[in-house]
N, C-alpha and C positions, 0 to 999 in steps of 0.2 A: 173382216180381214180375209184376205185370200189364203188359200192353202199352200201357197208357194213360200218357200224360205229363201231368204237372200243368202246365197252361197258365197263364201269368201273366195275371192279370185286367187288362184295359185300364181305365185311369182314365177315368171318365165326365166329359165336359166339363159345366161348370155352364151352365145355360140362359142365353142372352143376353137381357138385358132390352131393352125398347124404347128406353130412353135410350142404352144401349150401342150398339144398332144405329144410332141416329141419329148418335152420335159417329163412326161409321165412314163417314159420308157427309158429308165436309166441304164438298162442293160445294153442299149445301143451305144451309148457313150463309153461305158465300161469296156465293151467288146472292141471298140475302135482303139481305145487307149492300150489295151493289152495286145492288140494286133501290131500297133506301132512299136511296143516294147519288144515283142518277139522279132520283128523285122530288124530293129536296131541291133539286137543281140546277135542275130545270124550274120548281119553285115559286118559287125565288128570282128566276129570269128573268121570270116572270109578275108577281110583286109589284113588281119594279123598274119596270114600266111602269104601275103603278097610281099615279095622282097624288093622294095623300091628304095634305093639309096638316096638319102637327102643330100642337098648341096650345102657346102660349108663356106662360110665367110668369116672374116675377122673384123670385129667391131667392139669398141669400148673394152679392149684388152680381154676379150672373151670370144670363144668360137660360137658363132651363131649358126643354127640349123634351119635350113629352109625345108621343112617337112612336107613332102608331096601329099601326105594323107591328112594335112592340117585341116582340110575342108570338112573332115568328118566331125571335128569338134564344133564347127558352125552348125552342121546338120543336127548334131545332138542337142545343141541349145535351142534350135527351132522346134525340134520334136518335143522337148520339155515344155516349151511355151504352149504348143498345141495341147499337150496332155493337161496342163494347168487349166486351159479353157474348158476342156471336156470335163474335168473334175468340178469346175465352177458350175457347169450346166447340171451336173448330177446334184450338187448342193442346192441349186435353184429349184430343181424339180422336187426336192424333198419338202419344200415349203408348200407345195400343192397337196400334200398328203397329211393325214392325221398322225400316222406313226412315222416320225422323222428320224428318230435316233439311229435306227438300223441303217438308213441310207446315208446319214452323216458319217457313221463309222465306216461304212463301205467305201465312201469317197476318200476318207483319210487313208484307209489301208491301200486303196488303189494308187494314191499319190505316192506313198512311201515305196510301194513295190516298183512303180514306174521310175522313180528317182534311182533306186538301186540298179534296176536292169539297164537303164540308159547309161548310168555311170560305169557299170561293168563293161558295157559295150565299148565305151570311149577308151577306157583303160586297156581293154583287150586289143583294140586297133592301134592306139597311139603309145601305149606303155605308160607306166606311172612316172610322173615327173620326179627328178631327183631332189633331194633336200638342198644340196648346194653343189657348186662346181668351183674348183680351184685350178688356176692355170700357171704352169711353170714353163719358161721358155729358155732354149739354148740356141745360140746363133753364131754364125761365122760371117765372112764377107758376102756370102751368096745366099745361104739358106738359113731358115729358122725352124727348129724343131719345137713344137708346142706339145707339152704333156699335160693333159687334162685329168684331174682327179675328181671323180664323180662320187659324191656321198649320197647314199640312198637311205630312205627311212627304214627299210628292212633288208636283211641279207648283206651280201658282200658289196664292196665298192667296185668301181670300174675305172681302170686307167686306159685312156685313149691317147694315141700318138698321131699328131698331125704334122705335116710339113708344108711350109710356104716359102716363097721366094722373097726377094727384096721388095717387090711391088706390093706384096700382101694381097694380091688379087686372087691368086690360086691357092686354095687351102685344100689339101688332100689328106684324108684319114688313111694312115698306113696300117694301123692295127689297133686292137683293143683287147684287154684281158681283165678278168675279175681279180680282185685283191681282197684278202681277208683283213689286213691291218696296214694302214699307212704309217710310214716312218715320219717322225717329227724333225728329223735332221735337215739342215739347210742344204746339204749336198747329198740328198737321198737318191739321186740318179747319177749314173755314170754313162756317158754317151761317147761312143767311139765308132770310127769307120773301119769295117773289115776289108772293104775294097771300095772302088769308086761308086758302086751302086748297091752296097749292102751296109746297113747301119745297125748297130747293136746298142741296146739300152739295158743296163743292169740296175736293179733296185731291190731294196729290202722289203719283204712281205712278212711282217711279224718276225718270227725266228728264222725264216728261210730267205736265202738270197736267190733271186731269179733273174733271168735274162730274156729279152725279146729281140729277135733278129728280123729285120725288115728290109725288103727289096725296094729300091727307089726306081720308079718308072722314068727312064731316060727320055721318053717322048714328052712327058709332062714337065720334068725338070732337067733340061739338057745340060745346063751348066752345073754339074754336080761337083762339089769340092770334097776332097778327102782330108781336109784340114780339121782342126779341133773345134768342136762346137762348145761354146762357153756360155755359162748362165749370165 
């Protein structure tokens, strides 16, 4: 026999692709997700300071708002989708390692943090939607006063006053104010004209009686009547 031994051939490792190499670097995906979170939060804070008045229309016996910043909600949804993909890549990368539990936990924590931050950014920019809205209308031959009662999940409610003409095409918000407690009376609002271009609304706010006086823009509603607005 010869003095040479048959050496077992070592198995050659398959070449690692670029995608597999990226999967082994979860910090890249985590950093990208956190960067998106911070960018959304900053954008939401900036947009909350932008005073852009929405356009109002009347449809289905409710005042509809055409929110100029509504696009931010779409952006938030897209960002959440991207973050979910990045989290999925972190989870996929965990299967290439022996110690997976820590990376799984990190991916779950990242997703929760991202959901909170993007949600906060959307609420900061657009505001928290109300629990419900109730509409009361008073009208004469020419104009209709729409009183919207907004019920919120927390804090005080908001009463908004809108005016529209017979065509219902122009809906203008005259004023709005917070209210601590709505009255359950059917005739809880008293509407009267002080002059041809000044309208006064009185209402009960808990134990207090309050009045709101509003000026009517004659360029928007030239045919202003000083008659009685009735429910």
